[in-house]
C-alpha positions as CSV (number, residue, x, y, z in Angstrom):
1,M,-4.6,-0.8,54.9
2,S,-1.9,1.2,53.2
3,L,1.6,1.3,54.4
4,V,4.0,4.1,53.0
5,L,7.8,3.5,53.1
6,V,9.5,6.6,53.5
7,T,13.5,6.9,53.1
8,G,15.1,9.9,54.6
9,A,12.4,10.2,57.1
10,T,14.6,12.1,59.7
11,G,15.5,14.6,57.1
12,L,13.7,18.0,56.6
13,V,11.2,16.9,53.5
14,G,11.0,13.3,54.7
15,N,10.1,14.0,58.5
16,N,7.3,16.3,57.1
17,V,6.2,13.7,54.6
18,V,5.9,11.2,57.5
19,R,3.7,13.6,59.5
20,L,1.3,14.5,56.7
21,L,1.1,10.8,56.2
22,L,0.1,10.1,59.5
23,E,-2.2,12.9,59.6
24,R,-4.2,11.3,56.9
25,G,-4.4,8.2,58.4
26,E,-1.9,6.2,56.5
27,S,0.7,3.6,58.1
28,V,4.1,4.4,57.8
29,R,7.4,2.7,57.8
30,A,10.7,4.5,57.9
31,L,14.1,3.1,56.6
32,V,16.3,4.6,59.2
33,R,20.3,4.2,59.5
34,D,21.7,2.6,62.6
35,G,22.8,5.3,65.0
36,A,20.5,8.2,63.5
37,D,19.2,10.9,65.6
38,P,16.1,9.3,67.2
39,R,14.2,12.7,67.8
40,P,12.5,13.1,64.6
41,L,10.4,10.1,64.9
42,E,10.1,9.8,68.7
43,G,6.7,9.4,69.8
44,L,5.1,8.8,66.3
45,P,3.6,5.5,65.4
46,V,6.1,4.5,62.6
47,D,7.3,1.0,61.9
48,L,11.1,1.5,61.8
49,A,13.3,-0.5,59.6
50,C,16.8,-0.4,60.2
51,G,19.1,-0.1,57.1
52,D,20.8,2.2,54.6
53,V,19.8,2.8,51.2
54,R,23.2,1.8,49.7
55,D,22.5,-1.7,51.3
56,C,20.3,-3.5,48.5
57,E,19.2,-6.2,50.9
58,A,17.8,-3.7,53.6
59,V,16.1,-1.9,51.1
60,R,14.4,-4.9,49.8
61,A,13.2,-6.1,53.1
62,A,12.0,-2.7,54.3
63,C,9.8,-2.9,50.9
64,Q,8.0,-5.8,51.9
65,N,4.3,-5.2,52.1
66,V,4.4,-1.6,51.4
67,T,1.8,-0.1,49.0
68,A,3.7,2.9,48.1
69,I,7.3,4.4,48.7
70,V,8.5,7.9,49.0
71,H,12.1,7.8,48.4
72,A,13.7,11.2,50.1
73,A,16.8,10.1,51.2
74,G,19.9,11.5,49.8
75,L,23.4,13.1,50.3
76,V,23.2,16.9,50.2
77,H,26.6,18.9,49.9
78,I,27.3,21.5,47.5
79,G,31.0,21.2,46.7
80,R,33.6,19.9,44.7
81,T,34.6,16.7,46.7
82,G,32.8,13.4,47.5
83,L,31.6,12.3,44.1
84,E,31.9,8.6,45.2
85,R,30.0,9.2,48.1
86,H,27.3,11.0,46.3
87,R,26.8,8.4,43.8
88,A,26.6,5.5,46.3
89,V,23.9,7.4,48.2
90,N,22.2,9.2,45.6
91,V,22.5,7.0,42.4
92,Q,23.1,3.6,43.7
93,G,20.7,3.9,46.7
94,T,17.9,5.2,44.3
95,I,18.7,2.3,41.9
96,H,18.1,-0.1,45.2
97,V,14.8,1.6,45.9
98,A,13.6,1.9,42.2
99,D,14.3,-1.8,41.7
100,A,12.7,-3.0,44.8
101,A,9.6,-0.9,44.0
102,C,9.5,-2.4,40.5
103,D,9.8,-5.8,42.0
104,T,7.1,-5.3,44.2
105,G,4.9,-3.5,41.9
106,V,4.1,-0.4,44.0
107,R,4.5,3.4,43.0
108,M,7.6,5.2,44.2
109,I,8.2,9.0,44.5
110,Y,11.6,10.2,43.9
111,V,12.6,13.4,45.6
112,S,15.0,14.9,43.5
113,S,15.9,18.9,43.5
114,V,15.3,22.0,41.1
115,D,19.2,21.9,40.9
116,A,19.0,18.7,38.7
117,L,17.0,20.9,36.2
118,G,17.8,23.5,33.6
119,L,17.8,27.3,34.1
120,G,15.4,29.9,33.3
121,S,14.9,33.6,33.6
122,A,12.7,36.2,35.4
123,D,10.8,36.3,32.0
124,Q,10.8,32.7,31.1
125,P,11.1,30.4,34.4
126,A,12.4,27.0,33.6
127,D,9.9,24.1,33.4
128,E,10.5,20.5,33.5
129,L,11.7,20.5,29.8
130,A,14.2,23.2,30.2
131,P,17.5,22.3,28.7
132,L,20.5,21.3,30.7
133,S,22.8,24.1,30.5
134,K,24.6,26.7,32.5
135,Q,24.4,24.6,35.4
136,V,27.5,23.9,38.2
137,L,28.5,20.4,37.6
138,C,29.2,19.5,41.1
139,P,28.9,15.9,42.6
140,Y,25.5,16.8,43.9
141,V,24.2,18.1,40.7
142,V,25.7,15.2,38.7
143,T,24.4,12.6,40.8
144,K,20.9,14.0,41.1
145,R,20.8,14.1,37.3
146,E,22.0,10.4,37.0
147,A,19.5,9.4,39.7
148,E,16.8,10.8,37.6
149,A,18.0,9.1,34.6
150,A,18.2,5.8,36.5
151,V,14.6,6.2,37.7
152,L,13.3,7.1,34.1
153,Q,15.1,4.2,32.5
154,R,13.4,1.7,35.0
155,V,9.8,3.5,34.0
156,E,10.3,2.3,30.6
157,K,10.6,-1.3,31.9
158,G,7.5,-1.0,33.8
159,L,8.2,0.8,37.2
160,D,5.6,3.2,38.4
161,A,7.6,6.1,39.4
162,V,7.1,10.0,39.7
163,I,10.0,12.5,40.2
164,V,9.2,15.6,42.2
165,N,11.7,18.5,42.0
166,P,11.6,21.1,45.3
167,G,13.2,24.1,45.5
168,F,14.8,25.8,48.5
169,M,12.7,24.5,51.5
170,L,12.2,26.3,54.8
171,G,9.9,25.3,57.6
172,P,9.4,23.0,60.8
173,W,11.2,19.6,61.7
174,D,14.2,20.6,60.3
175,W,16.3,18.5,63.0
176,K,19.9,18.5,61.5
177,P,19.2,21.5,60.7
178,S,19.7,21.7,57.0
179,S,18.3,24.6,55.1
180,G,17.6,26.2,58.2
181,R,21.5,26.8,58.8
182,M,21.0,29.7,56.3
183,L,18.4,31.3,58.7
184,L,20.4,30.6,61.9
185,G,23.2,32.4,60.1
186,V,21.4,35.4,59.1
187,A,19.9,35.5,62.8
188,A,23.6,35.5,64.1
189,G,24.6,38.5,61.9
190,K,27.1,36.1,59.9
191,C,25.5,37.0,56.5
192,W,26.8,40.4,55.7
193,F,27.1,40.1,51.9
194,A,24.7,38.4,49.8
195,P,25.6,36.3,46.8
196,R,24.3,37.7,43.5
197,G,22.1,34.9,42.4
198,V,18.5,34.2,42.8
199,N,16.9,31.3,44.5
200,S,13.4,29.7,44.7
201,Y,11.9,29.7,48.2
202,C,9.2,27.4,49.1
203,H,7.5,26.0,52.5
204,V,8.6,22.5,53.2
205,V,5.0,21.4,54.3
206,D,3.5,22.6,51.0
207,V,6.4,20.4,49.3
208,A,5.3,17.5,51.6
209,A,1.7,17.8,50.5
210,G,2.8,18.2,46.8
211,I,4.6,14.7,47.3
212,L,1.6,13.1,48.7
213,A,-0.7,14.6,45.8
214,A,2.1,13.3,43.3
215,L,1.6,9.8,45.1
216,D,-2.1,10.1,44.6
217,H,-2.4,11.8,41.2
218,G,1.0,12.2,39.6
219,R,1.7,10.7,36.0
220,S,4.3,7.8,36.1
221,G,7.5,9.0,34.3
222,Q,6.9,12.8,34.8
223,R,8.6,15.5,36.7
224,Y,6.9,18.0,38.9
225,I,8.5,21.0,39.9
226,L,7.7,22.0,43.5
227,A,9.1,25.6,43.7
228,G,8.3,28.7,45.0
229,Q,9.0,32.6,45.5
230,S,12.0,33.4,43.3
231,L,14.0,36.1,45.2
232,S,17.7,37.4,45.0
233,Y,19.5,36.4,48.1
234,L,19.8,39.9,49.0
235,E,16.0,40.2,49.4
236,A,15.7,36.7,51.0
237,W,18.2,37.4,53.6
238,T,16.6,40.8,54.2
239,Q,13.5,39.0,54.9
240,M,15.2,36.4,57.0
241,A,16.6,39.2,59.1
242,E,13.3,40.8,59.6
243,V,11.8,37.3,60.8
244,S,14.8,36.6,63.2
245,G,15.7,39.9,64.4
246,G,19.1,39.5,62.9
247,R,21.4,42.0,61.1
248,K,20.3,42.6,57.5
249,P,22.9,42.1,54.8
250,I,24.9,45.0,53.9
251,C,24.7,44.6,50.2
252,R,25.5,42.2,47.3
253,A,29.1,40.6,47.3
254,G,31.4,41.8,44.4
255,P,32.7,39.5,41.8
256,L,36.1,39.5,43.3
257,M,34.8,38.9,46.9
258,M,32.9,35.7,45.6
259,I,35.9,34.5,43.7
260,L,38.3,34.8,46.9
261,A,35.5,33.2,49.0
262,G,35.6,30.1,46.7
263,V,39.4,30.0,46.5
264,W,39.6,30.3,50.3
265,G,37.1,27.5,50.8
266,D,38.8,25.3,48.3
267,M,42.3,25.8,50.1
268,R,40.8,25.3,53.4
269,A,39.2,22.0,52.2
270,R,42.8,20.9,50.9
271,L,44.5,21.7,54.3
272,T,42.0,20.2,56.5
273,G,40.5,17.5,54.5
274,S,37.2,18.7,55.4
275,E,35.1,20.8,52.7
276,G,32.9,23.3,54.3
277,D,29.8,25.2,53.0
278,V,31.7,27.9,51.4
279,N,33.7,26.7,48.2
280,S,34.2,27.5,44.7
281,A,30.9,25.2,43.9
282,S,28.7,26.6,46.3
283,V,29.9,30.1,45.3
284,A,29.1,29.3,41.5
285,M,25.8,28.0,42.5
286,S,24.8,31.0,44.4
287,R,25.3,33.1,41.4
288,L,22.8,31.2,39.1
289,P,19.3,32.7,38.3
290,K,17.2,29.9,39.8
291,Y,13.8,31.0,38.3
292,Y,11.4,27.9,38.1
293,S,7.8,27.5,37.0
294,S,5.5,25.0,39.0
295,A,2.7,25.3,36.5
296,R,2.4,21.6,35.8
297,A,2.2,20.6,39.5
298,E,-0.3,23.4,40.1
299,A,-2.3,22.3,37.1
300,E,-2.2,18.4,38.0
301,L,-1.4,18.2,41.7
302,G,-3.1,21.2,43.0
303,Y,0.4,22.5,44.4
304,R,0.7,25.8,46.2
305,T,3.2,27.3,48.2
306,R,3.3,30.2,50.6
307,S,5.8,33.4,50.7
308,L,9.4,33.0,51.9
309,R,8.5,35.1,54.8
310,E,5.7,32.7,56.1
311,A,8.2,29.7,55.5
312,A,11.0,31.6,57.3
313,N,8.7,32.5,60.2
314,D,7.5,29.0,60.7
315,A,11.1,27.6,60.5
316,W,12.4,30.4,62.8
317,N,9.3,29.6,65.3
318,W,10.1,25.7,65.1
319,L,14.0,26.4,65.6
320,R,13.3,28.4,68.6
321,E,10.9,25.9,70.2
322,Y,13.4,23.0,69.8
323,G,16.5,24.9,71.3
324,Y,18.4,25.6,68.0
325,V,18.1,29.5,69.1
326,S,19.7,31.0,72.3
327,S,17.3,32.8,74.5
328,S,19.1,36.0,73.7
329,E,18.2,35.7,69.9
């Protein structure tokens, strides 16, 4: 019998991976931090291992007798602060998992992000080999790249590992919520002016299926982009408003408006000691042209993804069902 360890099992992608593994008859162990929200795994036949990826011994204990590892745990915050914490979770935590996988001789799937890759254009979307340029070097991006490099270094020493790079995921089982916050913001009428960039939107269930295909068929040492529909924020937020019944954005934000929003966010972070979602790094990221090609994953893993509208609709229905939306919305 197979036993797959999933880190980050209470997060959006990890929770969907757990549920797909169970659907196909796999046994699952989840590495869960002490005090984590119990709802994502409640009622599921999952073996719980208490621990944090930053704890080497806890990771090694969780890896005992497993046949594969999906490492989806990570710290995700787009901002200027928190480099040390990002490194502790995203880099050192990944090293702990990779070393344990290498020692036990099992395959590891590392869930990274398209934000760790280079950029393309509408005419020439970025693939896994796109040069690393024109990116915003905030702690999240820097540490995702460092974690990928650490995994690939260990592949050269015998680790059987595959890296997947998902786009912006929407869908069910977003307990925190994470990316669902964007949809909730649009639904609440808070997103009047859209950023000027483009993002790659995909359905989280399709990404989870791509991760399992990488577990089964991916080539060791390879990256696979699991991206989706490339849309401007204005287009994406308009569709999210149509799905949720929220207010559509008025127009794209002007350059000065975006600069002022970033400056305001940075000043607020300095005054309060807590960096919010709006800051100079997130503003800069929102201007980027995130066009990505999933051709390798489509050819080798059979990866397919649905439209943003379908992903947003499924996410919205889940958020409503699980009480994240008031009855008046």
